[in-house]
C-alpha positions as CSV (number, residue, x, y, z in Angstrom):
1,M,-56.6,-42.1,88.4
2,P,-52.9,-43.0,88.9
3,K,-50.2,-40.6,87.8
4,V,-48.5,-42.0,84.7
5,F,-44.7,-41.7,84.7
6,A,-43.9,-43.6,81.6
7,V,-44.9,-46.3,79.0
8,F,-42.6,-48.9,77.5
9,L,-43.2,-51.4,74.8
10,I,-40.5,-54.1,74.6
11,H,-40.0,-56.7,71.9
12,K,-39.7,-60.3,73.1
13,D,-36.0,-60.2,72.2
14,G,-35.5,-57.4,74.7
15,T,-35.4,-54.4,72.3
16,T,-37.3,-51.3,73.3
17,L,-39.7,-50.7,70.4
18,F,-41.4,-47.6,71.8
19,S,-41.2,-45.5,75.0
20,K,-42.7,-42.3,76.3
21,T,-41.9,-40.6,79.6
22,Y,-43.9,-38.0,81.3
23,V,-41.4,-37.0,84.1
24,T,-37.8,-35.8,84.1
25,G,-35.0,-38.1,85.1
26,W,-36.1,-41.1,83.0
27,S,-33.7,-40.4,80.1
28,D,-32.0,-43.9,80.3
29,T,-34.9,-45.9,79.0
30,E,-32.7,-48.9,78.1
31,L,-31.7,-49.2,81.7
32,V,-35.3,-49.2,82.8
33,T,-36.5,-51.7,80.2
34,G,-33.5,-53.9,80.8
35,Y,-34.5,-54.1,84.5
36,I,-38.1,-54.9,83.6
37,T,-37.2,-57.5,81.0
38,A,-34.7,-59.2,83.4
39,L,-37.3,-59.5,86.2
40,S,-40.0,-60.7,83.8
41,S,-37.8,-63.4,82.4
42,L,-36.7,-64.5,85.9
43,A,-40.3,-64.8,86.9
44,R,-41.0,-67.1,84.0
45,E,-38.0,-69.2,84.7
46,I,-38.7,-69.8,88.4
47,S,-42.5,-70.4,87.9
48,P,-43.3,-74.0,88.6
49,D,-45.6,-74.4,85.6
50,K,-43.4,-72.2,83.3
51,R,-46.4,-70.0,82.6
52,G,-45.9,-67.5,85.4
53,A,-46.0,-64.0,84.0
54,L,-44.9,-61.2,86.3
55,R,-47.9,-58.8,86.6
56,S,-46.2,-55.9,88.3
57,I,-43.0,-54.6,89.8
58,D,-43.1,-52.5,93.0
59,A,-40.2,-50.0,93.0
60,G,-41.1,-47.8,95.9
61,E,-43.0,-44.8,94.7
62,V,-43.3,-46.2,91.2
63,K,-45.2,-49.4,90.3
64,F,-44.6,-51.0,86.9
65,L,-47.7,-52.7,85.6
66,L,-46.9,-55.4,83.0
67,E,-48.9,-57.0,80.2
68,S,-47.6,-59.6,77.8
69,G,-48.8,-59.7,74.2
70,R,-47.9,-62.1,71.4
71,N,-44.7,-60.4,70.5
72,I,-44.2,-57.6,73.0
73,L,-44.2,-56.8,76.7
74,G,-45.9,-53.6,77.8
75,A,-45.0,-51.7,81.0
76,L,-46.9,-48.8,82.4
77,A,-45.2,-46.9,85.2
78,V,-47.7,-45.4,87.7
79,D,-47.8,-44.3,91.3
80,F,-50.5,-46.9,92.1
81,E,-52.6,-49.5,90.3
82,D,-56.3,-49.4,89.7
83,R,-58.7,-51.2,87.3
84,Y,-58.5,-48.7,84.5
85,S,-54.7,-48.3,84.5
86,R,-54.5,-52.1,84.0
87,D,-57.2,-52.0,81.3
88,A,-55.4,-49.1,79.6
89,L,-52.1,-51.0,79.4
90,R,-53.9,-54.0,78.0
91,M,-55.4,-51.8,75.3
92,I,-52.1,-50.2,74.5
93,V,-50.5,-53.6,74.0
94,D,-53.4,-54.8,71.9
95,R,-53.5,-51.7,69.8
96,F,-49.7,-51.7,69.2
97,E,-49.8,-55.4,68.1
98,Q,-52.8,-54.9,65.8
99,R,-51.3,-51.8,64.2
100,Y,-47.9,-53.2,63.6
101,S,-48.7,-56.9,63.2
102,A,-46.7,-57.2,59.9
103,E,-43.7,-55.3,61.3
104,L,-43.6,-57.5,64.4
105,E,-43.9,-60.7,62.5
106,E,-41.1,-59.6,60.2
107,W,-39.0,-57.8,62.8
108,D,-36.0,-56.2,61.1
109,G,-34.7,-53.9,63.9
110,D,-36.1,-50.6,62.3
111,L,-37.5,-48.6,65.3
112,S,-38.6,-45.7,63.1
113,K,-41.7,-47.6,62.0
114,F,-43.1,-47.3,65.5
115,E,-42.6,-43.6,66.2
116,D,-46.1,-42.6,65.1
117,F,-47.7,-44.7,67.8
118,E,-47.6,-41.8,70.2
119,Q,-50.9,-40.5,68.8
120,D,-52.6,-43.9,69.6
121,L,-51.0,-43.8,73.1
122,E,-52.3,-40.4,73.9
123,K,-55.8,-41.3,72.8
124,I,-55.9,-44.2,75.2
125,L,-54.3,-42.4,78.2
126,R,-56.6,-39.4,77.9
127,I,-59.5,-41.8,78.6
128,I,-58.2,-42.5,82.1
129,T,-57.9,-38.9,82.9
130,I,-60.4,-37.8,85.6
131,R,-62.7,-35.1,84.2
132,E,-65.5,-32.9,85.4
133,F,-68.2,-35.2,83.9
134,H,-67.2,-38.4,85.7
135,I,-69.3,-39.7,88.6
136,P,-67.5,-40.9,91.7
137,H,-68.9,-43.6,94.0
138,L,-68.0,-44.4,97.6
139,V,-66.4,-47.8,98.2
140,K,-68.2,-49.8,100.9
141,R,-66.0,-49.9,103.9
142,T,-66.5,-50.5,107.6
143,A,-66.4,-47.4,109.7
144,S,-63.2,-48.5,111.5
145,D,-61.4,-48.7,108.1
146,V,-62.1,-45.2,107.1
147,K,-59.7,-42.4,107.9
148,I,-60.5,-39.2,106.0
149,N,-58.9,-35.8,106.4
150,R,-61.4,-33.3,107.8
151,D,-60.9,-31.1,104.7
152,Y,-62.2,-34.0,102.5
153,W,-65.4,-34.6,104.4
154,P,-67.6,-32.1,102.5
155,I,-66.6,-33.8,99.2
156,V,-67.1,-37.3,100.6
157,S,-70.5,-36.3,101.9
158,A,-71.6,-34.9,98.5
159,I,-70.7,-38.1,96.7
160,N,-74.0,-40.1,96.1
161,G,-73.2,-42.1,93.0
162,Q,-75.4,-39.6,90.9
163,R,-73.5,-36.3,91.0
164,T,-70.7,-35.6,88.6
165,I,-67.5,-34.1,89.8
166,E,-68.5,-30.7,88.4
167,E,-71.8,-30.9,90.4
168,I,-70.0,-31.9,93.6
169,S,-67.6,-29.0,93.1
170,R,-70.5,-26.6,93.0
171,E,-72.3,-28.3,95.9
172,V,-69.3,-28.0,98.3
173,E,-68.1,-24.6,96.8
174,V,-64.6,-25.9,96.1
175,G,-62.8,-25.2,92.8
176,L,-63.2,-27.8,90.1
177,E,-59.4,-28.5,89.8
178,E,-59.1,-28.9,93.6
179,T,-62.2,-31.2,93.7
180,I,-60.6,-33.4,91.1
181,E,-57.3,-33.6,93.0
182,R,-59.1,-34.5,96.2
183,I,-61.1,-37.2,94.5
184,K,-57.9,-38.6,93.1
185,D,-56.5,-38.7,96.6
186,L,-59.7,-40.5,97.8
187,M,-59.3,-43.0,95.0
188,R,-55.7,-43.6,95.8
189,D,-56.8,-44.4,99.4
190,G,-59.5,-46.8,98.2
191,I,-62.3,-44.7,99.5
192,V,-63.8,-43.6,96.2
193,T,-64.0,-45.3,92.8
194,V,-65.0,-43.9,89.4
195,D,-66.5,-45.7,86.4
196,I,-64.4,-44.0,83.8
197,L,-66.3,-45.4,80.8
198,Y,-69.9,-44.7,81.9
199,P,-70.1,-41.4,80.0
200,S,-68.7,-43.1,76.9
201,R,-71.2,-46.0,77.2
202,Y,-74.0,-43.5,77.6
203,A,-72.9,-41.5,74.6
204,A,-72.8,-44.7,72.6
205,S,-76.3,-45.8,73.7
206,V,-77.9,-42.4,72.8
207,G,-75.9,-42.4,69.5
208,E,-77.3,-45.9,68.7
209,E,-80.8,-44.7,69.4
210,L,-80.3,-41.7,67.1
211,I,-78.9,-43.8,64.2
212,A,-81.5,-46.6,64.7
213,R,-84.5,-44.1,64.6
214,A,-83.2,-42.4,61.5
215,F,-82.6,-45.7,59.8
216,R,-86.0,-47.0,60.6
217,E,-87.8,-43.9,59.3
218,L,-85.8,-43.9,56.0
219,S,-86.3,-47.6,55.6
220,K,-90.0,-47.0,55.4
221,I,-89.4,-44.9,52.3
222,L,-86.3,-46.4,50.7
223,G,-86.6,-50.0,51.9
224,A,-84.3,-51.7,54.4
225,K,-81.8,-52.9,51.8
226,I,-81.1,-49.5,50.3
227,A,-81.2,-47.7,53.6
228,K,-78.6,-50.2,55.0
229,K,-76.4,-49.6,52.0
230,Y,-76.6,-45.9,52.5
231,L,-76.0,-46.1,56.3
232,I,-72.9,-48.2,55.9
233,R,-71.6,-45.7,53.4
234,S,-72.4,-42.9,55.9
235,M,-70.5,-44.5,58.8
236,G,-67.3,-44.7,56.7
237,A,-64.4,-45.8,58.9
238,F,-66.7,-46.3,61.8
239,E,-68.6,-49.1,60.2
240,E,-66.9,-51.6,62.4
241,Y,-68.9,-50.2,65.4
242,L,-72.3,-50.9,63.7
243,D,-74.3,-54.1,63.5
244,I,-77.3,-53.9,61.1
245,R,-79.8,-56.8,60.9
246,D,-83.0,-56.2,58.9
247,T,-84.3,-52.9,60.4
248,V,-82.5,-53.3,63.7
249,V,-79.3,-51.2,64.3
250,R,-77.0,-51.8,67.2
251,M,-73.7,-50.3,68.2
252,K,-71.0,-52.9,68.8
253,N,-67.4,-53.0,70.0
254,I,-68.4,-50.4,72.6
255,E,-65.4,-51.2,74.8
256,L,-63.0,-50.5,72.0
257,L,-64.9,-47.4,71.0
258,S,-64.8,-46.1,74.6
259,W,-61.1,-46.5,74.8
260,S,-60.6,-44.7,71.5
261,Y,-62.8,-41.6,71.8
262,L,-64.2,-39.2,74.4
263,P,-67.9,-39.2,75.1
264,A,-68.6,-36.1,73.0
265,E,-66.6,-37.6,70.1
266,I,-68.6,-40.8,70.2
267,F,-71.9,-39.0,70.1
268,N,-70.7,-36.8,67.2
269,I,-69.9,-40.0,65.2
270,A,-73.6,-40.8,65.4
271,V,-74.7,-37.3,64.7
272,N,-72.5,-37.0,61.6
273,A,-73.5,-40.4,60.4
274,V,-77.2,-39.4,60.4
275,Q,-76.4,-36.2,58.7
276,K,-74.5,-38.0,55.9
277,L,-77.2,-40.6,55.7
278,A,-79.8,-37.8,55.1
279,D,-77.5,-36.2,52.5
280,V,-77.0,-39.5,50.6
281,A,-80.7,-40.4,50.8
282,G,-81.6,-36.8,49.7
283,K,-80.3,-37.6,46.2
284,I,-83.3,-39.9,45.8
285,I,-86.0,-38.5,48.0
286,G,-84.9,-34.9,48.3
287,A,-85.5,-32.6,51.3
288,V,-87.7,-35.3,53.0
289,S,-84.6,-37.1,54.2
290,R,-83.2,-34.0,55.9
291,R,-86.5,-33.3,57.6
292,I,-86.6,-36.8,58.9
293,A,-83.0,-36.6,60.2
294,E,-83.7,-33.2,61.9
295,K,-86.9,-34.5,63.5
296,V,-85.2,-37.6,64.8
297,R,-82.2,-35.6,66.1
298,K,-84.5,-33.1,68.0
299,S,-86.6,-35.9,69.4
300,V,-83.6,-37.9,70.8
301,L,-82.0,-34.7,72.2
302,E,-85.2,-33.6,73.9
303,E,-85.4,-37.0,75.7
304,H,-81.7,-37.1,76.8
305,I,-80.8,-33.4,76.9
306,S,-80.3,-33.3,80.7
307,E,-77.9,-36.2,81.0
308,L,-76.1,-35.3,77.7
309,G,-75.5,-31.9,79.0
310,R,-74.2,-32.7,82.5
311,L,-71.9,-35.4,81.1
312,H,-70.5,-32.8,78.6
313,I,-71.5,-34.9,75.7
314,I,-73.1,-31.9,74.1
315,E,-72.9,-28.2,75.0
316,R,-75.7,-27.0,77.1
317,G,-78.3,-25.2,74.9
318,E,-77.2,-27.2,71.8
319,L,-80.7,-28.3,71.1
């Protein structure tokens, strides 16, 4: 993944609403955001159809990715652009505008209202961090295009689209941190790509299966209507990620969920929901609900234990 130098969120009037820098020497944020705003405005002015939005600014070793929202312009300073850095910036802009919609509509110049956005920002940026459970893939290139340092060949040879970075590290007997850095270099050169969100999507799919099975079993005893009521209560703030129709349960908003939580956290949302469901149902049917929940949990884990373990969604031996 690209190295992130800074994040800037700029109001349409040119005011810097929020900024976060990750390197030294970027203390004058107003100078940087003024430069970004001026170029972005110029691009709109000279665009023939008046709709031309500047997507990036190349400033040598730093590239500013730009995304416009309804009221703000987001800028992410990185060393190179890839799919997920662009997606992350779009999510940052969307999250900021959703969280502070009232403040932006009634903008009064008070910047202190936005200071706590740093927690949201860090949640999003940690998702694009390459980790041991990610699975790299080789990009299809012609032989004449490929120029790879000899030291990198063992890692390249071990990439098969199935092994995690941790498994590749063990295979080639190179330390995990060094393997991650070399894969980042290969990504920067366009030789390797990583589907960052695959572990999160897998965690969501297994979590969905866990919740759905528990819901079906309890519906047989309580009836679908009561079971649904209890499940919604058990999901709490995470209800927005659940779609219940009759006795069919589906996870929804998976993309948003994947940009908000790590794979293990996503799976734990499901585990905790089933546990709470069993506790609530237990007030009516007693210990039967907990036995059902435990049986379902063990069954799902037994079926997916290998993949859950190697993707670090659960600790090995957690069953």
